[in-house]
C-alpha positions as CSV (number, residue, x, y, z in Angstrom):
1,M,281.0,80.6,224.4
2,M,283.7,77.7,224.4
3,N,283.4,74.9,221.4
4,D,284.7,72.2,223.3
5,T,285.9,71.0,226.8
6,I,288.8,69.1,227.7
7,G,289.6,67.4,231.1
8,V,293.1,66.9,232.2
9,N,294.3,64.8,235.0
10,I,297.9,66.0,235.8
11,S,300.4,63.5,237.6
12,K,304.1,63.8,237.8
13,D,305.1,61.2,234.6
14,H,301.5,61.7,232.6
15,L,298.4,63.8,231.2
16,D,295.4,62.1,231.0
17,A,292.9,63.9,228.7
18,H,289.2,63.6,228.0
19,R,287.3,65.5,225.1
20,M,284.0,66.3,225.7
21,S,283.0,66.8,221.8
22,D,283.7,63.2,220.9
23,G,284.4,61.5,224.2
24,K,287.7,60.3,223.4
25,S,290.5,59.8,226.2
26,R,294.5,59.9,225.7
27,R,297.3,59.5,227.5
28,F,300.2,62.1,227.2
29,G,303.9,62.3,228.7
30,N,304.1,65.3,231.1
31,D,307.2,66.7,229.4
32,K,307.8,69.1,226.6
33,A,307.3,66.2,223.7
34,G,304.1,65.2,225.6
35,H,302.8,68.9,225.7
36,R,303.4,69.2,222.0
37,A,301.4,65.8,221.0
38,F,298.6,67.3,223.3
39,L,298.6,70.7,221.7
40,A,298.4,68.7,218.3
41,W,295.3,66.5,219.8
42,L,293.4,69.6,220.2
43,A,290.4,69.7,217.8
44,Q,289.7,73.2,218.0
45,P,291.4,76.5,219.4
46,D,288.2,77.6,221.2
47,T,288.7,74.9,223.7
48,R,288.4,75.2,227.8
49,I,290.8,73.0,229.5
50,V,289.9,72.4,233.1
51,Y,292.7,70.8,235.5
52,E,293.5,70.5,239.1
53,P,296.7,72.2,240.7
54,T,299.3,69.6,241.6
55,G,302.2,71.3,242.9
56,P,305.3,71.6,240.5
57,Y,303.7,68.8,238.2
58,H,301.2,71.0,236.5
59,R,303.3,74.5,236.0
60,A,305.0,73.9,232.7
61,F,302.0,72.4,231.2
62,E,300.0,75.3,232.3
63,R,302.7,77.9,230.9
64,R,302.6,76.0,227.5
65,L,299.1,76.2,227.3
66,A,299.0,80.0,228.6
67,D,301.4,80.8,226.2
68,G,299.3,79.5,223.5
69,G,296.1,81.6,224.6
70,F,293.9,78.9,225.7
71,A,291.1,79.1,228.3
72,L,292.5,77.6,231.5
73,V,290.2,76.6,234.3
74,K,292.2,75.5,237.5
75,V,289.5,74.1,239.9
76,N,289.8,73.1,243.5
77,P,290.1,69.6,244.1
78,R,287.9,69.5,246.8
79,Q,285.3,70.9,244.7
80,A,286.1,68.6,242.0
81,R,285.9,65.4,244.2
82,R,282.1,66.8,245.5
83,F,281.2,67.3,241.9
84,A,282.2,63.7,241.2
85,E,280.2,62.5,244.1
86,A,277.3,64.6,243.4
87,T,277.2,62.8,239.8
88,G,277.1,59.2,241.4
89,R,281.0,58.7,240.4
90,L,282.6,57.3,243.2
91,A,285.5,55.3,241.3
92,K,288.6,57.5,241.0
93,T,291.4,56.9,238.3
94,D,293.3,59.1,236.2
95,R,291.1,58.4,233.3
96,L,287.9,59.0,235.1
97,D,289.1,61.8,236.7
98,A,289.9,63.6,233.5
99,A,286.3,63.0,232.2
100,M,284.7,64.0,235.5
101,L,286.9,67.5,235.1
102,A,285.6,67.6,231.5
103,R,281.9,67.4,232.4
104,M,282.2,69.5,235.3
105,G,283.9,72.3,233.2
106,M,281.2,71.9,230.4
107,L,277.9,71.5,232.6
108,L,279.0,74.3,235.2
109,D,280.3,76.6,232.4
110,L,283.2,77.5,234.6
111,E,285.1,80.8,233.5
112,A,288.7,80.6,232.7
113,R,291.1,83.0,234.8
114,P,294.6,84.2,234.1
115,T,297.3,81.9,235.5
116,R,300.2,82.8,237.4
117,G,303.4,83.9,235.5
118,P,306.9,82.4,236.3
119,L,307.6,85.6,238.8
120,L,304.4,84.9,240.7
121,N,305.5,81.2,240.8
122,D,308.8,81.9,242.1
123,L,307.5,84.3,244.9
124,K,304.9,81.5,245.8
125,D,307.8,79.2,246.4
126,L,309.6,81.4,248.5
127,S,306.2,82.3,250.5
128,M,305.9,78.6,251.0
129,A,309.4,78.1,252.1
130,R,308.7,81.2,254.5
131,E,305.5,79.6,256.0
132,A,307.5,76.4,256.7
133,L,310.4,78.1,258.7
134,V,307.6,80.2,260.7
135,K,306.2,76.8,261.9
136,N,309.7,75.5,262.3
137,R,310.4,78.8,264.6
138,T,306.8,78.3,266.6
139,A,307.8,74.6,267.2
140,A,311.4,75.7,268.3
141,K,310.1,78.1,270.7
142,N,307.4,75.6,272.3
143,R,310.1,73.3,272.9
144,A,312.4,75.8,274.5
145,K,309.6,76.1,277.3
146,N,310.3,72.6,278.6
147,L,314.2,71.8,277.8
148,T,316.2,71.5,281.2
149,L,319.3,69.9,279.7
150,P,322.4,72.8,278.6
151,I,323.1,70.9,275.4
152,L,319.4,70.7,274.1
153,K,318.9,74.2,275.0
154,R,322.1,75.5,273.3
155,H,321.1,73.4,269.9
156,N,317.5,74.7,270.2
157,G,318.8,78.5,270.6
158,E,321.2,77.7,267.5
159,Q,318.1,76.3,265.6
160,L,316.1,79.4,266.2
161,R,319.0,81.8,265.1
162,Q,319.4,79.7,261.8
163,I,315.8,79.9,261.3
164,E,315.7,83.7,261.8
165,R,318.4,84.4,259.5
166,Q,316.8,82.3,256.8
167,L,313.5,84.1,257.4
168,A,315.2,87.3,256.9
169,A,317.1,86.2,253.7
170,I,313.6,84.8,252.1
171,E,311.8,87.8,252.9
172,V,314.7,90.0,251.6
173,E,314.7,87.9,248.3
174,I,310.8,88.5,247.9
175,M,311.2,92.1,248.2
176,K,313.8,92.0,245.6
177,L,311.8,90.1,243.3
178,I,308.8,92.5,243.9
179,K,310.8,95.8,243.4
180,A,312.2,94.5,240.2
181,D,309.0,94.4,238.6
182,P,307.4,97.9,238.1
183,D,303.6,96.5,238.5
184,L,304.4,94.5,241.5
185,A,306.4,97.4,243.0
186,N,303.4,99.6,242.5
187,R,300.9,97.1,244.2
188,F,303.3,96.9,247.1
189,D,303.1,100.5,247.6
190,I,299.5,100.6,247.6
191,L,298.9,98.1,249.9
192,V,301.4,99.3,252.7
193,S,299.8,102.7,252.4
194,I,296.6,101.1,254.1
195,P,297.3,101.8,258.0
196,G,298.0,98.4,259.5
197,V,299.2,96.6,256.5
198,S,302.8,95.5,256.9
199,A,305.2,94.3,254.1
200,I,304.7,90.9,255.0
201,T,300.6,91.3,254.6
202,A,301.4,93.0,251.6
203,F,303.4,90.1,250.4
204,A,300.6,87.8,251.1
205,L,297.9,89.8,249.1
206,I,300.2,90.0,246.0
207,I,301.4,86.0,245.9
208,D,297.9,84.7,247.4
209,M,295.7,86.9,245.9
210,P,297.0,88.6,242.6
211,E,293.2,89.1,241.2
212,L,293.1,91.8,243.8
213,G,292.3,95.0,241.6
214,T,290.4,93.2,239.0
215,L,287.4,92.0,241.1
216,E,284.2,93.3,242.3
217,N,283.9,93.9,245.8
218,T,281.9,91.2,246.9
219,Q,283.7,88.9,244.9
220,A,287.2,89.8,246.6
221,A,285.4,89.0,250.0
222,S,284.2,85.5,249.0
223,L,287.5,84.8,247.4
224,A,289.6,85.5,250.8
225,G,286.8,83.5,252.4
226,L,285.4,86.7,254.1
227,A,281.7,87.1,252.8
228,P,279.0,85.4,255.3
229,V,277.4,82.5,254.1
230,A,273.5,82.8,254.7
231,R,271.8,79.1,256.0
232,Q,267.8,79.5,255.6
233,S,265.4,76.7,254.9
234,G,261.6,77.4,255.4
235,K,260.9,79.2,258.6
236,W,264.2,78.5,260.0
237,T,266.9,81.1,259.8
238,G,270.6,80.1,260.9
239,R,273.5,82.3,261.6
240,A,275.5,83.3,258.6
241,F,279.2,82.3,259.0
242,I,282.5,82.3,256.8
243,R,283.6,79.5,255.2
244,G,285.9,78.3,252.2
245,G,288.3,80.9,250.4
246,R,292.0,81.4,250.6
247,A,292.8,80.9,254.4
248,N,296.2,82.3,253.8
249,V,294.8,85.6,253.1
250,R,292.5,85.5,256.2
251,Q,295.8,84.7,258.3
252,A,297.6,87.6,256.7
253,L,294.7,90.1,257.4
254,Y,294.2,89.2,261.1
255,M,296.7,91.4,262.5
256,P,296.3,94.2,260.3
257,A,292.5,94.2,261.1
258,L,293.4,94.1,264.8
259,V,295.8,97.3,264.5
260,A,293.4,99.0,262.2
261,T,290.8,98.9,264.9
262,R,293.2,101.2,266.8
263,F,294.8,103.3,264.5
264,N,292.7,103.6,261.1
265,P,289.8,106.1,262.0
266,D,287.5,105.2,259.8
267,L,287.7,100.9,260.8
268,K,288.0,101.8,264.5
269,A,284.4,103.7,264.3
270,N,283.3,100.6,262.5
271,Y,284.4,98.4,264.7
272,D,283.4,100.4,268.0
273,G,279.5,100.5,266.3
274,L,279.7,96.4,265.8
275,K,280.9,95.9,269.4
276,A,278.2,98.5,270.8
277,A,275.5,96.6,268.4
278,G,276.3,93.6,270.7
279,K,278.7,91.8,268.1
280,A,281.1,89.3,269.3
281,S,284.6,90.6,268.9
282,K,285.9,87.8,266.5
283,V,282.6,88.8,264.3
284,A,283.4,92.5,264.7
285,I,287.4,91.7,263.8
286,T,286.1,89.4,260.7
287,A,283.9,92.4,259.3
288,I,287.2,94.5,259.7
289,M,289.0,91.9,257.6
290,R,286.3,92.0,255.1
291,K,286.5,95.7,255.2
292,L,290.4,95.5,254.6
293,I,290.3,93.5,251.7
294,V,287.6,95.5,249.8
295,L,289.4,98.5,250.7
296,A,292.8,96.7,248.9
297,N,290.7,95.9,246.2
298,A,289.6,99.2,245.2
299,L,292.6,101.0,245.8
300,L,294.1,98.5,243.4
301,R,291.8,99.1,241.1
302,D,291.9,102.8,241.2
303,H,295.7,103.0,241.1
304,R,296.1,105.1,244.1
305,K,297.2,104.8,247.6
306,W,295.2,105.1,251.1
307,A,294.2,108.4,252.1
308,P,292.1,109.3,255.4
């Protein structure tokens, strides 16, 4: 049980904090001096600190508190906004947002989770850079279909070759960082032992879902957004569908799921059974994606590689 809950709205220059125990609010600088002042302002050590991710602006603050052993709760901004609307708080300021986050953490009794370390933050930055390059590559390939002038074709080809070189360099750097850490290297080896899971997929699971191996199977599927959401009201029962979760993880699992339906005997049998039962291909593939994330979670939890 937490003795107190503090909501913190984080911006580039400031930290706006609200403490539930006495209702006091205060602004701090988002720098080393401000972080020290915030720690001195904390009334009790058993405090839950609730905040939203703000790109690079929350990382130094998060790391300082994590090193101090505080219970940190990083909430989804969309969920926080919906909570504010549900409680009738339509106005939005930094101070009001801090108070809303504190109230959300206390009323919902939000559970603290481990934060990313510096290594995972570096890997996440590399992963985001890689995603941007993949989008640029797709755009360049689409442009190439409509170009007619030789000079534009040449420039587009040069751009594509440069993107490929940059992608290769980033993937080498990601692999280098993972192999340099014994725990991440072991997780990588376990993941790529699963038929259909490539190095790129393993990168995504390690970086975007570091909780894998510590979750219940249903939690893993839900966190990836692969658990069907039931819809029922009175006598009406709607079709269940997936929603929410981490889109990057789902995207990374789509191609491995397709490969698994051909080369993983267990999952191929499962896929064929779903198709024989009349399920649409998309529904059957989603079910295989869910089984893959559950399988990865189980193997990482048991510290063993895949075996038939």
